[in-house]
C-alpha positions as CSV (number, residue, x, y, z in Angstrom):
1,M,211.9,208.7,156.8
2,Y,213.7,205.4,157.0
3,K,212.0,202.5,158.6
4,R,213.8,201.4,161.6
5,F,213.8,198.0,163.0
6,S,215.9,196.7,165.9
7,I,215.6,195.0,169.2
8,I,212.3,193.3,169.2
9,M,211.1,191.1,172.0
10,L,207.9,189.6,170.5
11,A,205.3,187.9,172.8
12,V,204.0,185.0,170.8
13,A,200.4,183.8,170.6
14,L,199.4,180.4,169.2
15,S,197.2,180.0,166.2
16,S,194.1,177.8,166.5
17,C,195.5,175.2,164.1
18,G,198.5,174.5,166.3
19,T,202.1,175.8,166.1
20,P,205.4,174.5,167.3
21,Q,205.2,176.6,170.4
22,Q,202.6,174.2,171.8
23,K,205.3,171.5,172.1
24,T,207.4,173.2,174.8
25,S,206.9,174.5,178.3
26,A,206.5,178.2,179.2
27,Q,210.2,178.4,180.2
28,E,211.9,176.2,177.7
29,E,213.4,177.6,174.5
30,N,211.5,176.3,171.4
31,K,214.2,175.6,168.9
32,E,211.8,174.2,166.4
33,A,209.8,177.4,166.3
34,K,213.1,179.4,166.1
35,S,214.2,177.4,163.1
36,L,211.0,178.4,161.2
37,L,212.1,182.0,161.3
38,E,215.4,181.3,159.5
39,G,215.4,183.3,156.3
40,I,214.3,186.7,154.8
41,W,210.8,188.1,155.6
42,L,208.9,190.5,153.4
43,D,206.0,192.8,154.2
44,D,202.7,191.4,152.8
45,N,201.5,194.8,151.6
46,T,204.7,196.3,150.1
47,E,206.9,193.2,149.4
48,A,209.7,195.1,151.1
49,A,212.3,193.1,152.9
50,L,212.0,193.9,156.6
51,L,213.6,191.1,158.6
52,R,216.4,188.5,158.2
53,V,216.9,185.7,160.7
54,K,220.2,183.8,160.7
55,G,220.9,181.4,163.5
56,D,220.4,183.2,166.8
57,T,220.4,186.7,165.3
58,L,217.8,189.1,163.8
59,F,218.9,191.6,161.2
60,Y,217.0,194.6,159.9
61,A,217.0,196.3,156.6
62,D,217.8,199.8,158.0
63,A,221.5,200.4,158.4
64,A,220.8,202.7,161.4
65,T,219.6,199.8,163.5
66,A,221.5,197.0,165.2
67,P,221.1,193.3,164.8
68,V,220.0,191.5,168.0
69,A,220.2,188.0,169.5
70,F,216.9,186.2,170.1
71,K,215.2,183.2,171.6
72,I,211.7,181.7,171.5
73,I,210.7,180.7,175.0
74,G,207.3,179.2,175.5
75,D,204.9,181.5,173.7
76,S,207.3,184.4,173.3
77,L,210.0,185.4,170.8
78,I,212.5,187.4,172.8
79,T,215.3,189.6,171.5
80,Y,218.0,191.2,173.6
81,G,219.4,194.6,173.0
82,A,219.4,198.0,174.9
83,R,215.9,197.1,175.9
84,T,213.6,194.0,175.7
85,N,210.3,194.4,173.9
86,G,207.4,191.9,173.5
87,Y,204.8,191.4,170.7
88,K,202.1,188.9,170.4
89,I,202.3,186.5,167.5
90,E,199.1,186.1,165.6
91,K,200.2,183.3,163.3
92,Q,203.4,181.4,162.6
93,G,204.3,178.8,160.0
94,E,207.0,177.9,157.6
95,H,206.2,180.8,155.2
96,I,204.0,183.0,157.4
97,F,204.7,185.2,160.4
98,W,202.1,187.6,161.7
99,F,202.5,189.5,165.0
100,H,201.2,192.5,166.9
101,S,203.1,195.8,167.2
102,A,203.4,197.6,170.5
103,V,200.3,199.7,169.5
104,G,198.3,196.6,168.6
105,D,198.5,196.7,164.8
106,V,199.1,193.4,163.1
107,I,202.3,193.2,161.0
108,R,202.0,190.5,158.3
109,L,205.2,189.0,156.9
110,H,205.9,186.2,154.5
111,K,209.1,184.4,153.7
112,A,211.0,185.3,150.6
113,D,211.3,182.5,148.0
114,T,214.9,183.4,146.9
115,E,218.0,185.1,148.3
116,N,217.6,188.1,146.0
117,D,216.3,190.2,148.8
118,S,219.5,189.6,150.8
119,L,220.9,192.8,149.2
120,A,218.7,194.8,151.6
121,F,220.8,193.4,154.5
122,I,224.3,193.8,153.0
123,H,225.1,196.5,155.5
124,T,224.5,194.2,158.5
125,Q,228.2,193.0,158.3
126,E,229.1,196.3,159.9
127,V,227.3,199.6,160.4
128,P,229.3,202.3,158.5
129,V,231.9,204.4,160.5
130,Y,232.3,208.0,159.4
131,N,235.9,209.2,159.7
132,E,235.7,212.9,158.9
133,V,237.4,215.0,161.6
134,I,236.0,218.4,162.2
135,K,238.5,221.1,163.2
136,K,237.6,224.4,164.9
137,D,239.9,227.1,166.2
138,S,239.7,230.7,167.5
139,V,242.0,233.3,168.9
140,V,241.6,235.3,172.1
141,T,243.8,237.7,174.0
142,F,244.4,237.8,177.8
143,D,246.9,240.1,179.6
144,N,248.2,241.2,176.2
145,V,249.0,237.6,175.3
146,R,247.5,236.1,172.2
147,Y,246.2,232.5,172.5
148,R,244.8,230.1,169.9
149,G,242.4,227.4,171.0
150,Y,241.7,224.3,168.9
151,V,239.0,221.7,168.9
152,Y,239.2,218.4,166.9
153,I,236.0,216.4,166.8
154,N,237.0,212.9,166.1
155,P,234.4,210.2,165.2
156,S,235.1,206.9,167.0
157,K,234.0,203.3,166.9
158,I,232.3,203.7,170.3
159,K,228.7,202.6,169.6
160,V,225.7,204.3,171.4
161,M,222.5,202.3,171.1
162,R,219.5,204.5,171.5
163,P,216.1,202.7,172.0
164,G,213.3,204.1,169.8
165,V,210.1,203.0,168.1
166,S,209.7,202.4,164.4
167,E,206.8,203.6,162.2
168,E,205.4,200.1,162.5
169,G,205.3,200.4,166.3
170,L,208.3,198.1,167.0
171,G,211.0,198.7,169.5
172,V,214.3,199.5,167.8
173,D,217.9,200.2,168.7
174,N,219.2,203.1,166.6
175,V,223.0,202.9,166.2
176,Y,225.1,206.0,166.6
177,Y,228.9,206.6,167.1
178,D,230.2,208.7,169.9
179,N,233.0,211.3,169.4
180,I,236.3,211.9,171.2
181,I,237.1,215.6,171.2
182,H,240.7,216.8,171.4
183,I,241.3,220.2,172.8
184,C,244.6,222.2,172.8
185,V,245.8,225.7,173.4
186,Y,248.8,227.4,171.9
187,E,250.8,230.6,172.5
188,G,252.4,231.1,169.2
189,R,254.0,227.7,168.4
190,K,254.2,226.7,172.0
191,S,251.7,224.1,173.2
192,L,250.3,225.1,176.6
193,Y,247.6,222.4,177.0
194,A,246.3,219.3,175.2
195,K,243.7,216.7,176.3
196,D,241.2,214.2,174.8
197,I,237.7,214.7,176.2
198,T,235.1,211.9,176.3
199,K,231.5,212.0,177.6
200,Q,232.4,209.7,180.4
201,M,234.3,212.5,182.1
202,F,230.9,214.2,182.8
203,K,229.4,211.2,184.6
204,D,229.4,213.0,188.0
205,I,227.4,216.0,186.7
206,V,225.2,214.7,183.8
207,P,222.5,212.2,184.9
208,D,223.3,208.5,184.1
209,D,219.9,207.9,182.4
210,F,220.7,210.7,179.9
211,L,224.4,210.0,179.4
212,Q,224.0,206.4,178.4
213,W,222.0,207.4,175.3
214,A,223.9,210.6,174.5
215,I,227.0,211.4,172.5
216,L,229.6,214.1,172.9
217,S,228.5,216.2,170.0
218,D,230.3,219.5,170.0
219,M,232.9,221.7,171.7
220,D,233.8,225.4,171.6
221,F,236.9,227.3,172.9
222,M,235.5,230.1,175.1
223,G,238.6,232.0,176.3
224,V,241.5,232.4,178.7
225,D,241.7,234.0,182.2
226,S,243.7,233.6,185.3
227,K,242.0,230.3,186.2
228,G,243.0,228.6,182.9
229,Y,241.6,227.8,179.4
230,H,237.9,227.6,179.0
231,Y,235.9,225.3,176.7
232,Q,232.2,224.5,176.5
233,A,231.0,221.0,175.6
234,T,227.6,219.9,174.3
235,V,226.3,216.4,175.1
236,C,223.1,215.5,173.2
237,V,220.8,212.6,172.6
238,P,220.9,212.0,168.8
239,D,217.8,212.9,166.8
240,D,216.4,214.6,169.9
241,A,216.3,218.2,171.2
242,S,217.7,217.2,174.6
243,C,221.2,218.4,175.4
244,Y,223.4,219.3,178.4
245,M,226.0,222.1,178.2
246,V,229.2,221.6,180.3
247,N,231.8,224.3,181.0
248,I,235.3,222.9,181.1
249,T,238.2,224.7,182.8
250,A,241.7,223.4,181.9
251,G,243.9,224.7,184.6
252,K,247.4,225.9,183.8
253,D,248.6,223.2,186.2
254,G,247.2,220.5,184.0
255,G,244.0,219.8,185.9
256,L,240.4,219.8,184.6
257,S,237.2,220.9,186.2
258,F,233.6,220.7,185.0
259,E,230.5,222.7,185.7
260,L,227.0,222.2,184.3
261,V,225.5,225.2,182.5
262,R,222.2,226.0,184.2
């Protein structure tokens, strides 16, 4: 299983020998402490590259997670993503960075001596986009007329950031890409209906707190009757068993209606 790191809001505790955080107020950004984080940080136990800090941004070695902006304010290192998370710093110096995970474990990092470990972060220029289009079609008959319904599942560049927790107990933003699904119905070579479907079309029937983390993952052509052309969409949270099914009726007058499958 890949280690996932992403939006981390780290609550910072001062070490007894004194750290730069002591020089600022509780509400003022500590730029000196922030500058100490510039560079690549390795796990003390495994020597694996886990974190890269460049300017105001934190990057992570897992391509499935998103880089985030951050600040150090008072005794806290704060990052901003889909959610904000906080972790207490045990010790900070030019070459050492220890902090507590959300479950209380201490994560011990040290700064890399060279840029050789930067290869672990080469993906941070852009998370890969997968361009394969999935095509599905089926044939149904209604009133002795033969209809063919098509589904084209098109990956898009629309990012969905789903908050999660890494194996180390850190809050992470896992990055996924939503789909735009094209549906169309033909009678022979005659196009009867064509429409692009997005998950936002279901905002009135799928709860907002689910829809924001979900993607439009699948679609099936279900049939034809006097009311129109019928499809069934699947909206799921990635890497989760949670899904909603939505029945779509494309009216022969061009209209669309949606009904949640109970």
